[in-house]
C-alpha positions as CSV (number, residue, x, y, z in Angstrom):
1,X,0.1,0.0,0.0
2,X,1.4,3.5,-1.0
3,X,0.5,6.4,1.1
4,X,1.2,9.8,0.0
5,X,2.7,12.2,2.6
6,X,0.8,15.1,1.2
7,X,1.9,18.8,0.8
8,X,3.1,20.5,-2.3
9,X,6.5,21.2,-3.7
10,X,8.5,23.6,-5.9
11,X,10.3,21.5,-8.5
12,X,13.4,22.0,-10.3
13,X,14.9,19.5,-12.7
14,X,18.0,19.6,-15.1
15,X,18.4,17.6,-18.3
16,X,16.7,14.2,-17.9
17,X,15.6,15.3,-14.3
18,X,13.8,18.1,-16.2
19,X,12.1,15.6,-18.4
20,X,11.0,13.7,-15.3
21,X,9.7,16.9,-13.6
22,X,7.7,17.8,-16.6
23,X,6.1,14.3,-16.7
24,X,5.3,14.7,-12.9
25,X,3.7,18.1,-13.4
26,X,1.7,16.9,-16.4
27,X,0.3,14.0,-14.4
28,X,-1.1,16.6,-12.0
29,X,1.1,15.9,-8.9
30,X,1.0,18.7,-6.3
31,X,3.6,20.8,-7.8
32,X,3.2,24.7,-7.1
33,X,5.9,25.9,-9.4
34,X,8.1,24.1,-12.0
35,X,11.5,25.1,-13.2
36,X,13.2,23.3,-16.2
37,X,16.7,23.6,-17.4
38,X,17.4,22.0,-20.7
39,X,15.4,18.9,-20.8
40,X,17.1,17.1,-23.6
41,X,14.1,16.7,-26.1
42,X,14.3,17.3,-29.8
43,X,11.8,18.9,-31.8
44,X,9.7,16.6,-34.1
45,X,11.3,16.3,-37.5
46,X,14.7,17.0,-36.1
47,X,17.4,15.2,-38.1
48,X,19.8,14.9,-35.2
49,X,17.9,12.4,-33.2
50,X,19.0,9.4,-31.2
51,X,19.3,5.7,-32.5
52,X,16.0,3.7,-32.0
53,X,18.0,1.0,-30.3
54,X,19.9,3.3,-27.9
55,X,18.1,2.0,-24.8
56,X,18.9,-1.7,-25.8
57,X,22.6,-0.7,-26.6
58,X,23.1,1.0,-23.3
59,X,21.3,-1.9,-21.3
60,X,23.7,-4.3,-23.0
61,X,26.8,-2.4,-22.2
62,X,25.9,-1.9,-18.7
63,X,24.8,-5.6,-18.3
64,X,28.3,-6.5,-19.7
65,X,30.0,-4.1,-17.2
66,X,31.3,-2.0,-20.2
67,X,30.5,1.2,-18.2
68,X,33.1,3.4,-20.1
69,X,31.6,2.2,-23.4
70,X,28.3,3.2,-22.2
71,X,29.1,6.7,-21.2
72,X,31.2,7.2,-24.5
73,X,28.2,5.9,-26.5
74,X,25.7,8.3,-24.5
75,X,28.0,11.3,-24.8
76,X,28.5,10.7,-28.6
77,X,24.7,10.4,-29.2
78,X,24.0,13.6,-27.4
79,X,26.5,15.5,-29.4
80,X,29.8,15.6,-27.5
81,X,32.6,15.7,-30.1
82,X,35.0,12.7,-30.2
83,X,37.8,14.8,-29.0
84,X,35.7,16.0,-26.0
85,X,34.9,12.4,-25.1
86,X,38.6,11.5,-25.3
87,X,39.5,14.5,-23.0
88,X,36.9,13.4,-20.5
89,X,38.4,10.0,-20.2
90,X,41.7,11.7,-18.9
91,X,39.8,13.8,-16.2
92,X,39.1,12.9,-12.7
93,X,35.4,13.2,-13.5
94,X,35.6,10.1,-15.8
95,X,35.6,7.9,-12.7
96,X,32.4,9.4,-11.5
97,X,30.8,9.2,-14.9
98,X,31.5,5.6,-15.2
99,X,30.3,4.9,-11.6
100,X,26.8,6.1,-12.6
101,X,26.6,4.5,-16.1
102,X,24.0,2.1,-14.8
103,X,21.6,5.0,-14.7
104,X,21.9,5.9,-18.4
105,X,19.2,3.5,-19.5
106,X,16.8,5.2,-17.0
107,X,17.6,8.5,-18.6
108,X,16.7,7.2,-22.0
109,X,13.5,5.6,-20.8
110,X,12.4,8.8,-19.2
111,X,13.2,10.7,-22.4
112,X,11.3,8.1,-24.4
113,X,13.5,8.5,-27.5
114,X,14.2,12.1,-27.0
115,X,10.8,13.1,-28.6
116,X,9.4,16.5,-27.5
117,X,6.4,15.6,-25.4
118,X,4.0,18.3,-26.8
119,X,0.9,17.0,-25.3
120,X,2.6,16.7,-21.7
121,X,3.8,20.3,-22.2
122,X,0.4,21.6,-22.9
123,X,-1.1,19.8,-19.9
124,X,1.2,21.9,-17.5
125,X,-1.0,23.9,-15.2
126,X,1.5,25.5,-12.9
127,X,3.8,28.5,-13.4
128,X,6.9,27.2,-15.2
129,X,10.3,28.5,-15.8
130,X,12.0,27.2,-18.9
131,X,15.6,27.8,-19.1
132,X,18.7,27.1,-21.2
133,X,22.3,28.5,-21.7
134,X,23.2,30.6,-24.8
135,X,26.2,28.4,-25.3
136,X,24.4,25.1,-25.2
137,X,23.7,23.0,-28.4
138,X,21.2,24.2,-31.0
139,X,19.1,21.1,-30.5
140,X,18.6,21.7,-26.9
141,X,18.0,25.5,-27.4
142,X,15.3,24.5,-30.1
143,X,13.8,22.2,-27.6
144,X,13.6,24.8,-24.8
145,X,12.2,27.3,-27.1
146,X,9.5,25.0,-28.3
147,X,8.6,24.0,-24.8
148,X,8.2,27.7,-24.0
149,X,5.6,27.9,-26.8
150,X,3.7,25.0,-25.6
151,X,3.5,25.4,-21.7
152,X,0.7,27.7,-21.0
153,X,1.9,29.8,-18.1
154,X,5.8,30.0,-18.4
155,X,8.8,32.3,-18.4
156,X,11.7,31.5,-20.9
157,X,15.2,32.6,-19.7
158,X,18.5,32.2,-21.6
159,X,21.4,32.3,-19.2
160,X,24.3,34.2,-20.9
161,X,27.4,32.1,-21.3
162,X,26.0,28.9,-19.9
163,X,26.0,25.6,-21.3
164,X,24.3,22.2,-20.5
165,X,26.5,22.0,-17.4
166,X,25.0,25.2,-15.8
167,X,26.8,27.0,-13.1
168,X,25.2,26.9,-9.7
169,X,26.1,30.8,-9.4
170,X,24.2,31.4,-12.7
171,X,21.2,29.3,-12.0
172,X,20.5,30.0,-8.3
173,X,19.5,33.6,-8.4
174,X,16.9,32.9,-11.2
175,X,15.5,30.0,-9.3
176,X,15.3,32.1,-6.1
177,X,13.5,35.0,-7.8
178,X,11.2,32.6,-9.7
179,X,10.2,30.5,-6.7
180,X,9.8,33.6,-4.3
181,X,7.8,35.5,-6.9
């Protein structure tokens, strides 16, 4: 038996967490305000989409304990250049990325093939902040702009100089202002 604790929440999600937050709000969970930073959806008709078998490939790599391969594959699909992937393997963060590689299939499942969930976006009934960085990839910027066209009560914010890995110093004041207002 599941028992709800009750109450309401302000919700902020980044990347696939933003996709999950969008789904929760569309289902009518008791969310008072919603903030989304670069949910990695692509617009319908985009030519730079993910392979159809991406979820299966990631599950296979994880099951075979090929964590590094899973992370490299994911990064390649989402647009990280080969050189950037190579550099990441040399940095201390690589160990952390491999440690969470088993969660990549969950990200893909939440994103449902990276298709922009237009009906879900239109179903949002709470004030929503939709944000992206000005230095992020074009597909993410297109996705964020399209979401801002679909979500009824929203504010669109483009964070100057930010990428998909948004700085806490850049996003915190915007979130504080949005959630207080």
